[in-house]
N, C-alpha and C positions, 0 to 999 in steps of 0.2 A: 505625429509618428505615421508615417505613410508606408501602404503597404510594400513599396520597392525598398526602402531604407531596411525594413525589419519584416522581411517575406513571411516570418511564420506567425507573426503576431503576437499577442501576449499568452497564449497557449503554446506557440512553439517554446517560449523563452520558460515558462512555469513547468512546462512536460506535463507528466500525470500526476506530480505529487501536489500536495497542497489540497485545499478545497478550491481555490481557483479552475484548477482545471477541470473539474468534474467528473474525472476518473472515467471508469468506463472504456477504456480504448482508445482514449484522447493522447494523441502522439507519446511522445515518451520515449526511453530509450530501453533496450533490453539489458538489465543489469543482473540477472540471475547466475551468468557464469562468475561474477565475484564474490557469490556468496559461500560462507564456510559453514554457516548457522544458518536454520531453516526454523521456521515458527511451526509449534505443533499445538492446533486447538484443540481443547477438551471441550466437546459440544454439550458436557453433561452439566459443565461448571460454566458455560456461559449464557449472559443473562441478555445478551442481544442490546448492550449498551450502546454498541458501534462506537466507542471511543478508539479502538483499534483501526477502525476504516478511515476516522478522522484525522488519525495523528499521521498515519501511515505515510511518509514522506515522500514515497513511489507510487501512492494510490494502487500498491497490489494486493489489496483486501478490499473486497468490496460485499454488501448485502447479499446475503442467501437466505435461504427459508430456515435453515437448521441454525445460521449463525455465522459469522463470515466466510468467504470464500477465498482463497488464496490464488492468484495469478501468478505461477514461479518465475514466469519470464519477468517481472518487474520486480520482485523481490529481492533486496542485496543483503539482507539476513542483519541489517542494523539492530533488531530486538526492540526498536519503539513499540510496537503493536503491544509486545510481553510488558514493558516497563508502564505501559499507561494502562494494561487491565487492572480494574478494580475487584476483580475477583481470582485474579492469577489463573485466567482458562488457558493462557498461552504460555509454553514454554518454549525457550530457544534450544533446538537440539543441532548437534554437528553432523553433518551430512556425511 
C-alpha cells in the first residue's frame, strides 16, 4: 500500500475507534451531533478497569485521574461503554 493510493494510511482508515488508532486525538470524525444518548459516569462506582476505554468504537473515552474522561465530540451515544462496564458505573442518559 503506497502513500499515494491510501493517503491517510491505516490510521485514516481506522479513525479514532478501536485499539489500532491509539486514541488521543488521532484522526476520526466528529460524530457527537449524531448522539441521542450520552454516557453518565459514576466515579464513585468506577474501578478504573478501563474496559470502557478499550471497547469504545470511536475512542471517545480516555484514561483520566478520577476515571474515564469523555470527549463528547467523538461520542455517538452507542452505549458500548455502558454495556461493557462490569460494575455498571456508566449509564446512558437521553440528552
